[in-house]
C-alpha positions in Angstrom: -58.8 39.0 55.5 -57.3 41.3 53.3 -55.4 40.7 49.9 -51.9 41.2 51.5 -50.3 40.7 54.5 -50.5 44.3 56.9 -47.4 44.8 58.5 -47.4 47.8 61.2 -43.9 48.9 61.8 -43.8 50.3 65.4 -41.0 51.6 67.4 -39.3 54.2 69.6 -39.3 57.6 67.6 -39.0 60.2 70.4 -39.3 58.0 73.3 -38.0 60.3 76.3 -36.4 62.8 74.2 -38.0 66.5 75.1 -36.8 67.5 71.6 -35.3 65.4 69.4 -35.4 61.4 68.1 -34.0 58.6 68.7 -32.0 57.1 65.5 -34.8 55.7 62.7 -32.1 53.6 60.8 -33.8 50.4 62.4 -36.8 51.0 60.2 -35.0 50.4 56.7 -33.4 47.3 57.7 -36.7 45.7 59.4 -39.1 46.4 56.6 -36.4 45.2 53.9 -36.1 42.1 55.8 -39.6 41.6 56.1 -40.1 42.3 52.3 -37.2 39.7 52.0 -38.9 37.2 53.8 -42.8 37.7 53.2 -42.9 39.6 49.7 -46.6 39.7 49.9 -46.4 41.9 53.0 -47.3 45.7 52.9 -45.3 47.3 55.0 -46.8 50.4 57.1 -43.7 52.6 58.5 -45.7 55.7 60.3 -42.2 57.5 60.7 -42.0 57.1 56.9 -45.8 58.9 56.4 -44.8 61.5 59.5 -41.2 62.4 59.5 -41.8 65.7 60.5 -44.3 64.8 63.3 -42.4 66.9 66.2 -43.3 70.2 64.0 -46.7 69.8 63.7 -48.8 72.1 65.4 -50.9 70.6 68.5 -54.3 69.8 66.7 -52.4 68.1 63.5 -50.2 65.8 66.0 -53.5 65.1 68.0 -54.9 64.0 64.7 -51.9 62.1 63.5 -51.5 60.7 67.0 -55.0 58.9 67.5 -55.0 58.0 63.4 -51.7 56.0 63.9 -53.0 54.1 67.3 -56.2 53.5 65.0 -54.1 51.7 62.3 -52.2 49.8 64.6 -55.3 47.7 65.7 -56.3 47.0 62.2 -53.4 45.2 60.8 -52.1 41.9 60.8 -48.5 41.7 62.3 -47.3 44.5 64.4 -43.7 44.3 64.3 -42.3 46.6 67.0 -38.5 47.9 67.9 -38.4 48.8 71.4 -34.9 49.1 72.6 -36.1 51.3 75.6 -39.4 52.2 77.0 -41.7 53.8 74.4 -45.3 55.0 75.5 -46.7 55.3 71.5 -45.6 51.6 70.8 -46.9 50.4 74.1 -50.1 51.9 72.9 -50.0 50.3 69.7 -49.1 47.0 70.8 -52.3 47.6 73.0 -54.3 48.1 70.0 -52.8 45.5 67.9 -53.4 42.9 70.9 -57.2 43.8 71.4 -57.5 43.4 67.6 -55.9 39.6 67.3 -52.9 40.7 65.5 -49.6 38.6 65.6 -47.2 40.8 67.4 -43.4 40.2 67.4 -41.1 42.6 69.7 -37.8 43.4 69.1 -36.6 44.5 72.7 -34.1 43.7 75.6 -37.1 44.6 77.9 -37.9 41.1 78.3 -39.4 41.4 82.0 -41.6 44.7 80.8 -45.0 43.8 80.9 -45.9 45.4 77.8 -43.2 43.3 76.2 -44.0 40.3 77.9 -47.8 40.0 78.2 -48.6 41.6 74.7 -45.9 40.0 72.3 -46.1 36.8 70.7 -42.6 36.8 70.6 -39.6 38.9 72.1 -36.2 39.0 70.1 -33.4 40.7 71.5 -32.0 42.3 68.6 -32.6 42.7 64.5 -30.0 39.6 64.2 -32.4 37.6 66.3 -35.4 38.8 64.0 -33.3 38.3 61.0 -33.2 34.4 62.3 -36.7 34.5 63.0 -37.7 35.2 59.6 -35.1 33.0 57.7 -36.4 29.9 60.0 -40.1 30.3 59.0 -40.9 30.8 62.6 -43.0 33.9 61.7 -45.1 32.2 59.3 -45.7 29.6 61.8 -46.8 32.2 64.1 -49.2 34.0 61.8 -50.3 30.4 60.7 -51.5 29.7 64.3 -52.6 33.2 65.4 -54.5 34.8 62.1 -54.7 31.6 59.7 -51.9 32.6 57.5 -50.6 30.9 54.4 -48.3 31.8 51.9 -50.1 33.8 49.3 -52.3 35.2 51.5 
């Protein structure tokens, strides 16, 4: 196990939009909630690292895509924001699942098989995530899933 709890902030970026991205405001709010409740966590936000990814040339875009998918498979927790289907987030969830990470998904898509079968917890919105964190349910999940203890 690593010294810090590694959290990957997955979530919809482009989705099905051809030339633009979805609002990324959720990332700041979710990252702040995680840091507030798990101060020892190191939160990795792919969008913060690659805010102009739509402008990448094909070779660089491909390299970044595979780097991010690989990174998702090397974390303790994958926290996914999926208000609608997101192919990239689905692959990140798949890689995290196969690596044994705890997966928490904020999504109304409770019947979507990726969300339903890969996530350890599915929450309808960020308010529910806040409550999940405030009540210690994430720590309990982490204890069960990866042997996490406060102070890791």
